[in-house]
Backbone bond lengths (Angstrom), bond angles and torsions (degrees), N, CA, C in turn:
res aa  C-N    CA-C-N  psi(-1)  N-CA   C-N-CA  omega(-1)  CA-C   N-CA-C  phi
1 M - - - 1.461 - - 1.528 109.04 -
2 D 1.311 117.78 135.04 1.458 122.51 178.59 1.516 109.94 -102.45
3 Q 1.315 115.44 149.64 1.452 122.25 178.45 1.520 108.16 -110.16
4 N 1.317 117.06 126.40 1.459 121.19 177.29 1.514 109.96 -95.35
5 K 1.319 114.90 138.58 1.463 121.45 177.77 1.516 106.92 -134.65
6 K 1.324 117.43 137.84 1.467 121.75 179.17 1.520 109.33 -122.80
7 E 1.332 114.83 147.97 1.457 120.51 172.43 1.525 109.00 -155.53
8 I 1.311 115.77 163.91 1.463 123.09 173.76 1.521 106.57 -114.66
9 Y 1.333 116.18 129.56 1.462 121.76 176.96 1.517 107.52 -133.13
10 K 1.322 115.99 119.37 1.470 122.95 -179.09 1.523 111.68 49.97
11 G 1.322 116.30 41.14 1.457 121.98 176.92 1.516 114.69 82.56
12 K 1.321 118.32 -0.68 1.464 122.35 -179.67 1.527 109.20 -100.07
13 E 1.341 115.82 132.18 1.464 119.96 176.27 1.526 109.32 -84.60
14 I 1.320 115.33 126.02 1.463 121.53 -179.60 1.525 108.45 -116.60
15 I 1.331 115.22 132.90 1.461 121.24 174.98 1.526 107.46 -122.90
16 Y 1.325 115.54 125.14 1.460 121.85 177.53 1.521 108.09 -107.33
17 E 1.319 117.44 133.01 1.457 122.61 170.48 1.517 106.14 -110.62
18 I 1.330 115.79 98.12 1.454 121.84 -171.28 1.527 109.62 -102.35
19 P 1.338 117.30 121.77 1.470 120.19 176.68 1.524 110.20 -62.62
20 T 1.317 116.70 141.93 1.462 120.63 -178.65 1.522 113.12 -115.29
21 T 1.325 118.26 -5.18 1.463 119.84 -179.69 1.514 110.57 -89.91
22 A 1.316 116.77 151.79 1.466 122.13 -178.56 1.527 111.92 -59.01
23 E 1.326 117.47 -34.06 1.462 121.02 -178.63 1.525 111.90 -65.96
24 K 1.301 118.41 -20.44 1.460 121.88 -175.69 1.526 112.36 -105.89
25 N 1.336 117.92 20.70 1.461 119.76 -178.97 1.517 113.31 -66.10
26 V 1.320 117.64 -24.60 1.453 122.30 177.61 1.518 107.20 -120.05
27 G 1.323 117.06 135.20 1.454 119.74 177.69 1.509 112.71 136.33
28 E 1.321 114.42 -162.75 1.463 120.93 -172.75 1.527 112.07 -77.36
29 I 1.314 114.07 140.26 1.462 122.48 172.75 1.519 106.23 -118.42
30 H 1.302 116.45 130.77 1.461 121.07 -179.42 1.520 108.86 -84.90
31 V 1.323 115.56 123.14 1.463 122.01 178.48 1.519 108.08 -127.68
32 T 1.317 116.13 133.64 1.454 121.40 178.09 1.524 108.65 -121.19
33 I 1.338 115.91 128.01 1.463 122.12 176.10 1.520 106.80 -114.98
34 D 1.335 116.99 114.71 1.470 121.54 -177.32 1.536 111.48 45.32
35 K 1.317 115.82 49.94 1.470 125.09 176.12 1.526 114.17 71.14
36 E 1.344 118.09 8.84 1.466 121.14 175.92 1.524 108.80 -108.60
37 H 1.334 115.60 124.10 1.455 121.86 -175.49 1.530 111.28 -79.88
38 I 1.333 116.17 137.33 1.465 120.55 171.04 1.530 107.92 -122.81
39 H 1.315 115.88 156.13 1.453 121.62 178.77 1.525 109.02 -98.05
40 A 1.321 115.92 120.40 1.453 122.17 173.55 1.527 107.08 -120.58
41 T 1.323 115.84 145.32 1.458 120.42 -178.10 1.515 109.95 -127.35
42 R 1.328 115.39 135.13 1.471 120.23 172.60 1.518 106.73 -92.91
43 M 1.329 115.76 122.90 1.457 122.67 -177.76 1.526 111.00 -83.62
44 E 1.317 116.12 166.98 1.464 121.02 179.68 1.523 112.71 -61.02
45 D 1.332 117.31 -30.59 1.468 120.04 -179.93 1.529 112.89 -82.15
46 G 1.342 117.40 1.84 1.460 121.71 178.24 1.516 114.21 92.62
47 S 1.323 117.72 -5.00 1.466 120.02 177.57 1.533 109.58 -83.83
48 Y 1.328 115.35 170.58 1.466 121.86 -178.13 1.520 109.65 -123.38
49 G 1.326 116.37 147.59 1.447 121.62 178.11 1.517 111.43 -146.50
50 T 1.338 115.81 167.51 1.459 122.63 177.09 1.522 108.52 -150.89
51 H 1.317 115.98 149.70 1.465 120.28 177.58 1.529 111.84 -67.22
52 L 1.329 117.51 -18.14 1.459 120.94 179.68 1.534 111.98 -70.25
53 L 1.323 116.45 -25.55 1.469 122.67 178.25 1.531 107.54 -131.71
54 P 1.336 116.81 73.99 1.465 119.79 -174.45 1.532 112.53 -64.49
55 F 1.316 114.73 151.52 1.469 123.58 176.73 1.527 113.08 66.83
56 Q 1.331 116.66 20.13 1.456 120.94 176.33 1.518 108.20 -125.19
57 N 1.324 115.90 135.60 1.457 121.46 176.88 1.520 108.92 -119.74
58 Y 1.316 115.65 148.30 1.462 121.90 -175.08 1.522 110.49 -127.57
59 G 1.315 116.14 151.61 1.453 121.85 179.79 1.512 114.48 -75.76
60 S 1.333 116.84 -19.16 1.468 120.66 178.71 1.523 109.55 -148.21
61 V 1.316 115.22 156.76 1.469 119.57 177.87 1.527 110.19 -68.29
62 E 1.317 117.38 -29.08 1.462 120.96 177.60 1.531 110.95 -66.48
63 E 1.322 116.54 -44.16 1.465 121.13 177.41 1.533 110.79 -61.17
64 L 1.327 116.57 -43.47 1.463 121.76 177.48 1.526 110.64 -59.01
65 T 1.316 116.95 -48.06 1.463 121.73 -176.54 1.524 111.29 -64.19
66 R 1.313 117.44 -41.18 1.471 120.54 178.17 1.526 110.87 -63.54
67 D 1.333 116.99 -37.64 1.461 120.07 177.54 1.532 111.06 -68.30
68 V 1.315 117.79 -36.34 1.476 120.79 175.11 1.524 109.29 -59.06
69 I 1.323 116.96 -46.41 1.464 120.93 -179.89 1.534 110.32 -62.92
70 D 1.319 117.18 -40.33 1.463 121.12 -177.33 1.525 113.82 -75.23
71 K 1.346 118.17 -29.01 1.458 120.44 -169.48 1.526 116.50 -115.63
72 V 1.320 119.02 -22.10 1.471 120.80 -176.62 1.529 108.53 -92.61
73 P 1.336 117.42 119.67 1.471 121.10 -173.58 1.529 115.36 -51.13
74 Q 1.317 118.69 -41.29 1.467 119.31 -177.81 1.520 112.80 -63.93
75 F 1.336 118.31 -22.57 1.461 121.43 179.68 1.526 112.30 -99.05
76 R 1.325 118.01 -13.04 1.469 121.34 179.58 1.519 112.90 -75.77
77 K 1.331 116.61 -20.47 1.471 120.50 -178.04 1.527 110.45 -58.64
78 G 1.295 116.14 131.32 1.453 121.74 174.46 1.521 114.64 71.56
79 L 1.313 117.35 23.93 1.476 119.24 179.76 1.516 110.98 -68.20
80 S 1.322 115.30 139.84 1.461 120.29 168.81 1.518 106.50 -100.73
81 K 1.319 117.14 153.67 1.473 119.57 -176.22 1.453 112.63 -92.96
């Protein structure tokens, strides 16, 4: 079973589809920013990463997603402060 979580960050709607079963503790997490899907991965050590910000690990998928919005040009368009 997956758990959906929504939030707004700098005017962008974010939807997280977070796996809740033990078997899915490592692997892909579906994240949508303003209807555009990004790939986030939960690593074995519990950190999160994405190919959009290579060589960076995050303590939470929310922190990762906010950094994508702040740093990746395609998501910076139309940001509210």
